[in-house]
N, C-alpha and C positions, 0 to 999 in steps of 0.2 A: 294818567292824563294823556301821555303820548299815544298809548294804544287806542284810546278813545278817539283821538284826532285821526289816526290812521284808519280806524274803522269807518269814520264818517266819510273819508276819502274813497274807501272801497265802495261804500253804499252809493255815493254820488256817481262814481264811474260806472258801476254795473247797472244802476238805475237808468242812466242815460242810454245804455246799450239795449237793455232788456225791457224797458218800460214797466219794471216792477219796483215798487216803492219800499217794500219790506224785505229785509235780509236777515236771516238767522245763520249763525256759525255753529258748526259741530266738529267733533274730533275726527269723524270719518263721514264720507258720503253715506255709508251704511247706517251710521247713527242717525242721520237725517231721515233716511227711509223708515227706520224704526219709529222715529218720532211722528212721522206722517201716519204710519199704521196705528199708533196709539191714539192719535188725534181722530182718525176716522172711526175707531171703535167707540169713541165718546160721542161723535156727532151724528152717526147714522146707525141704523139697525141692519143695513145691507152688509153682506159679508162675502161678496165675490169680487175678485180683482182680475181684470183682463191683463194678460202679459204676452209678449211675443215669445214664441217657443225657442228662439235663438237670442240669447243674451247672457250676461253674467248670472251665475246661479245664486248669488247671495241675496238679492232682493226677494227671490222666491222663498228662500228659507225664512227670511224675516217676516214676510206676510203670513206664512204658514204657522210659525210659532206664536204669532199674535192672533191666531184664531180665524184667519180668512181662508176661503176656498180659492184655489188657483184655477182660472180658466185660461188655458193657453190657446193661442191662435197662431197658425203657421205664418211664416214670414214670406215676403215677396221673393221670388226666385232671383230677380234681377239685382236686388240691392240688400237683402237681408233685413228689411224693415217690416214692422207689423203690417199685415194685410188689412187695409182700411175697409174694404168692401166686406170681408168676413167679419170684421169687428162690428160694423153697422148692423149686420144680420143678427149677431148675438145680442146687441143692445135691444133690438126690436122684440126678441122673444124671451129675454131674461130680465125680470124686474128686481133682481137681487144685486145688481152691479154697483159697487161702491166707487170704484175707480178704474181708470185705464192707465196702465204703466207703459208709457211709450219711450222707447230707447232709440236715440239717434246713433245706432251702431255704425261703425266704420266712418263716422262723420257725415254720413249721407243725409240728404234732404229729400223730402217727398211732398209734391204739390198737393196731394190729396189730404194732407193733415189739416187743411183749413176746415174740413168737414167735421173735425173733432172739437172745434171751438164752440164754446157756449152750449155744451150738451147739458140739458137740464138734470140736476140732481146726481150727476156723475163727475167726480173729480178727475181731471186729466193731469197726471204727473209726468213731466217730461225729463227724462234722465239724460243729461249731457256729460256724464262722468267720463265717457271715452272720447270726448271732443271738447271744443271750446268755441267761442264766437267773438267777433268784433264787428264794427260797423261796415268794414269793407267786404265781408263775405256773407252777409245775410240781409234779408229784409224782414219786416215785421211778422210775416206769415211763418217764418222759420222757428220763431220762439213763440209757441202757441199755448203751452201748458198753463194750467192754473198755478202749478208749482213747478219750478225749474231747479234741478239738482246739478251742482257743480262739484268736482272733486279735485283735491290737491294731494291725494294719497300716493302711495308707492306706485311707481312706474307710469303714472298718468301723464297728461300733457305737461303739467308742472309737477315734477317728482319731488314733493316735499315730505312725503311719508306722514303727513298729518293735515287734516282739514277737509271739511265739506261745507257747502253753502246751499241754502234754499232761498230762492227768489220768489216772492209772491206779492199779491196785493191784499192778502188776507190778514187783517189786523188781529182777528181772533186766534188764528194759528200762530202768528208772530209772538203773542203773549204766552200762549200755551207752550211753544217750543222753548222760550226763555226759561220757564219754570221747569220744563222737562230736563233740559240740559243741566240745570243747577242740581238736580237730584242724581245725576250719573256719578258713580264713584270710581269707575275704571279710568285711570290716566293713560294706560297703554294696553295693547292687545296682550292677552294672556298667552304665554307660550304653550301651556298645557291645552288651552282651548284650541289653539292653532293645530296642535298635533292630533287632537280628537277630530277636528274638521278634516284634516288631510287623510286620516284613516277612513272616515266616513266617505269622503270623496273617492278614494281608491276602491272601496267596496261597492258603492252604489253607482257611481258614474263610470269608472273605468272597467270594473269587473261586471257591471250591470246586474248586481244583486237587487233584490226587492227592497224598496224604500221602507225604512223604519223611522217614522216621524218622531217617536219618543227620544231617539238619540240626539236629535237636533237641539232639544232643550238643554242638553248637557254642555254645549259649547257656545250656543248662539249669542247669549247676552254678553259673555266675556270676550267674544270675538268682535262683535259689532257695536256694542254700546261703549263709546269712548268719549270722555269729557273733552270739550274744546279747551286747548291751551292758548290763552291769549298772548303768550310770549311769541307765538308763531305768526301773529297777525302781520308783522312787518314783512316777513318773507312772502306771505300771501299777496300783500299789496305790491311788492316788487314783481311778482309773477304776473299779476294782472296788468301792470304797466308794460310788461314785455310781450303782450298779446300780439302786437303788430309784427314784431321780429320773429316770434315763434310761428306765426301764420305764414310768413314769407319763406322761412327755412323749410317747414314741413311740406308746404305746397310745392316747393322746388324739388325736394327729394321724391315726393309722390309723382311728380311729372317725369322724372328720370326712371323711376321704377316702371311706370307705364310704358315709357319709350323702349327700354331694354328688355322688358318682359313681354312686349307685344308679339303676337304671332308665335307664341311658344306653347300653344295648346293648354293655356290656363285661362280661367275666367276671373276677371277682376270683380271684386265685391264693392267697388267704389262707383258712385254715381258721377256723372259729369259735374254736378254741383255738390260740393262738400263744404262743411265748415272745416275747422282745423282737424286734420286726420290724426288718429292715435297711432295706428299701425298701417302698413301696406298689407292688405289682406287679399288673398286669391284662392281659388279652388284648383286642385290638381289631382288627377286620378292616382298617380303613383306617389302619394304623399310620403309614405314611410321612407322610400328610397331617397327622395329629395331631402327630407329632414336629416337623414343619416349623412348624406353627402355634404350638406351645407354646414352641419355641426362638426363634421370631421375636419372641415377647413377653418374652424375657429369662429364661425358665426353663430350667434344665438338665434333661435327661432321658436315660435310656439305653434301649437295646433289646437288652440282653444277656440271653439265654442261647442258645448254639448247640446244635444236635442233635449231641452227641458221637458217638452211634452211627453217624451218617452219615460224620462226619469220619474216624473211626478204622476203620470197617469198610465204608464205602460201601454200606450197606444201610438207607437211610432208611425203606423199607417196613416194617421190623421195629420202628420207633420212631415210630409215627404221632403219639402224644401229644407227644413231644419236638419233632417236626417242626412241629406246630401251634403250640407255644410259641415256637419260633424265629421263625416267620413273624409272630406277632401280639403278642409281649410288649412292654410298656412298663413302665419302672421310674421312679417319682417319689420325691423325697427325703422323709425324715422327720427331718431335721436341725434344729438349734436355730433357724436363720434362717427356718423355715417356721411359718405360723400359719393360723388359720381364714380370714382374708382372702385369703391367697395360694392356699389350697386352693379356695375359691370361684371365684377368678379362673381357675384351671386347669380347674375344672369347666365354666365358661362357654366356655372355649376348646374343650373337648371337644364341647360342644353344637354349636358352629360347625363342627366337623370331621366330624360325622356326616352 
């Protein structure tokens, strides 16, 4: 009974912010994406999904193992977001598009996304797994998808290592997703599946070997299909209640990263207008040198995102912006254990790396 009351409070709070009346809970955001893919297979004969060529690789795997064709479109050079003009051209000439998978990467907003609203017979899925929103940092045009995905997984804005949410106004999907989640049997991610994924990632993404689609079926369902644990709902509710504080902290840290990293021959991947940012992300030519130097000083850093267009189609020349991001990107943390002193220190390391 207590969990039901908390669930109603979550629904009420998120509905006011997003204008979405239906909320489904999942064990992972990727479980939510899998459910959407399964729902699409039932509702339409169209089998093509449009995705940005720079994003997390997991949604691509999920759509692929569910029988969809992946149509990647290069991202905007200025902000790493799906190129809307190229997307519109593809919609005009391709009658097989079932959905557009739009990712607000780096927390960035894009004014042109209003053009994706109410596209006839194409579902717009807005992935906010790497960001979050509240009333202070967005207007109605920022949350435009037919379905909105939120994540409470490992290392995300709220690092709970469990939980994903889909916001929608689709009563049919709402019921379908409830039934789908009840049939999931995995309570946690299989360690064997994780090892198989890491091996695949090393071979295909890092060593750039040819994609073998059959291998994906050996780990995908046990890696991505996780049943929602209702005992986690209280922590999810607490996290949502902390949106304002999280927004202030991360925006402040992003401000100081911008300040101290400015004029250091790096290109910021953050727009002037962002929702809650996940990481501080920038492009640097001598990425390997900086990563070594910053890690030697005890700071964690990542160099993720790969060019998915190259991985899944072997045509990197069509995705020049994503290719550039893959070669130069660095992500630094915006978590609670960071402060101005640490940001200054990282800035000095950057100076020594140039």
